[in-house]
C-alpha positions in Angstrom: -42.9 -27.9 12.1 -44.6 -27.4 8.6 -43.0 -27.1 4.9 -44.1 -23.5 5.2 -42.4 -23.0 8.3 -38.9 -21.8 7.5 -36.3 -23.1 10.2 -34.1 -20.5 11.8 -30.5 -20.0 13.2 -29.1 -18.2 16.2 -30.2 -14.6 14.8 -32.7 -13.8 11.8 -30.5 -10.9 10.9 -27.5 -11.5 8.5 -24.0 -11.4 10.3 -22.2 -8.3 9.4 -18.4 -8.6 8.8 -16.1 -6.1 9.0 -14.2 -5.7 5.5 -11.2 -4.7 4.4 -12.8 -1.2 3.9 -13.9 -0.9 7.0 -17.0 -1.4 5.8 -19.6 -3.9 7.5 -21.0 -6.4 5.0 -22.8 -9.6 5.1 -21.4 -12.5 3.8 -23.9 -12.5 1.0 -22.9 -12.6 -2.4 -24.5 -10.4 -3.7 -24.4 -7.9 -1.0 -20.5 -8.5 -0.2 -17.4 -6.5 -1.6 -15.3 -9.3 -3.0 -11.8 -8.0 -4.5 -9.5 -10.2 -6.9 -6.0 -9.7 -7.7 -3.9 -11.1 -10.1 0.1 -11.4 -10.0 1.6 -12.1 -13.4 5.1 -13.6 -12.7 8.1 -12.4 -15.0 8.9 -14.6 -18.3 10.3 -17.9 -17.4 10.8 -19.3 -20.8 7.6 -21.7 -20.4 6.0 -21.8 -23.8 2.5 -21.6 -21.9 3.4 -18.0 -21.4 3.9 -16.1 -18.0 2.8 -17.7 -14.1 0.3 -16.2 -13.1 -1.6 -15.7 -9.3 -5.5 -14.9 -9.3 -6.9 -14.3 -5.9 -10.1 -13.7 -4.4 -11.5 -12.5 -1.1 -14.1 -11.3 0.7 -14.2 -9.1 3.9 -11.7 -9.5 5.9 -10.6 -13.4 5.6 -7.5 -15.4 3.4 -8.2 -15.3 0.1 -8.5 -18.6 -2.2 -5.9 -18.5 -4.7 -5.0 -20.4 -8.2 -2.1 -20.4 -10.2 -1.8 -20.9 -14.4 -0.3 -19.7 -17.0 -1.4 -16.8 -19.1 -1.8 -18.7 -22.6 -5.0 -20.1 -19.8 -6.3 -16.5 -19.1 -7.1 -15.9 -23.2 -7.2 -12.3 -23.6 -7.3 -9.4 -21.0 -11.1 -7.7 -20.5 -10.6 -4.2 -21.8 -10.4 -1.9 -18.6 -7.4 -4.8 -17.4 -6.0 -4.5 -20.3 -6.0 -0.9 -21.1 -4.6 -0.5 -16.8 -1.5 -3.0 -17.8 -1.4 -1.1 -21.3 -0.2 2.0 -19.7 1.7 0.8 -16.6 3.9 -0.5 -19.5 4.0 3.1 -20.9 4.7 4.4 -17.9 7.7 2.0 -16.9 10.7 4.0 -18.3 9.4 7.0 -15.5 9.0 4.8 -12.8 12.4 3.6 -13.4 13.9 7.1 -13.2 11.8 7.8 -10.4 12.8 4.8 -8.3 16.9 5.6 -9.7 16.4 8.8 -7.8 14.6 7.8 -4.5 16.8 5.0 -3.9 20.1 7.6 -4.8 18.6 9.9 -2.6 17.8 7.6 0.0 21.7 6.3 -0.4 22.7 10.5 0.4 20.2 10.0 3.6 22.4 6.8 5.2 26.0 8.2 4.0 25.1 11.4 5.6 23.8 10.2 8.8 26.9 7.3 8.9 29.3 9.9 8.5 31.3 10.7 11.6 30.5 14.8 12.7 33.5 16.6 13.4 32.4 17.8 17.0 34.5 21.5 18.6 36.4 20.9 21.4 34.2 21.2 24.3 34.3 24.7 26.1 35.5 25.5 29.6 32.3 25.3 32.1 31.9 28.7 33.6 31.2 29.3 37.5 27.6 29.6 36.7 25.1 27.2 36.0 23.0 28.4 32.8 19.2 27.9 32.8 17.5 25.4 31.2 16.5 25.3 27.9 12.9 26.2 27.4 11.2 23.1 26.0 9.4 23.7 22.0 6.3 22.1 21.4 8.0 22.5 17.3 8.1 18.4 15.8 9.7 17.9 12.3 8.1 16.6 10.1 10.2 13.6 8.4 7.4 12.1 5.9 9.4 13.1 1.9 7.1 14.7 -0.5 5.5 12.2 -2.5 6.9 11.9 -5.8 5.8 11.3 -9.7 5.0 7.4 -8.6 3.1 8.4 -5.9 0.8 10.7 -7.6 -2.3 8.5 -8.7 -5.3 7.4 -7.1 -4.5 4.6 -5.7 -1.8 6.5 -3.1 -4.6 9.6 -2.8 -3.5 10.6 0.5 -0.3 8.9 0.9 3.0 11.6 1.8 0.3 14.9 1.8 0.5 17.1 3.9 -1.3 18.4 6.6 -1.9 21.9 7.1 -2.4 22.4 10.7 -4.8 25.2 11.8 -3.2 28.9 12.9 
């Protein structure tokens, strides 16, 4: 093989793997969607600050994870700092919404668990009743989206679709 000939592998075309968004992308850094996530754990009293886990992944592969302390990260980039500032400001409203969801869920559980007094059975009639007609009605048990589920990350979650008439 001469120096200007390249060695080929199984295919000249790059392999396209499915991503979390359903797209198909190659394992080529500049042409792949890269996901980065971060978890900031509760304060534990360490002088270096809170424990942080940073993850990065692409396609549908397992993430690469690194843990550190907040002091090792330095200042967050402005968009990240702005998002965290907004989240912190939203905590009181989010707490109130969470309490209300929990209260409503407890009421539903109590209603389901509560025994229902059934009336005494009626005497059977001499003639057989006609069977009930089947209906095509469905019951929607998905609750409406609450205030927490209304941001762009939750678009469509809990939304009800109108059926064509």
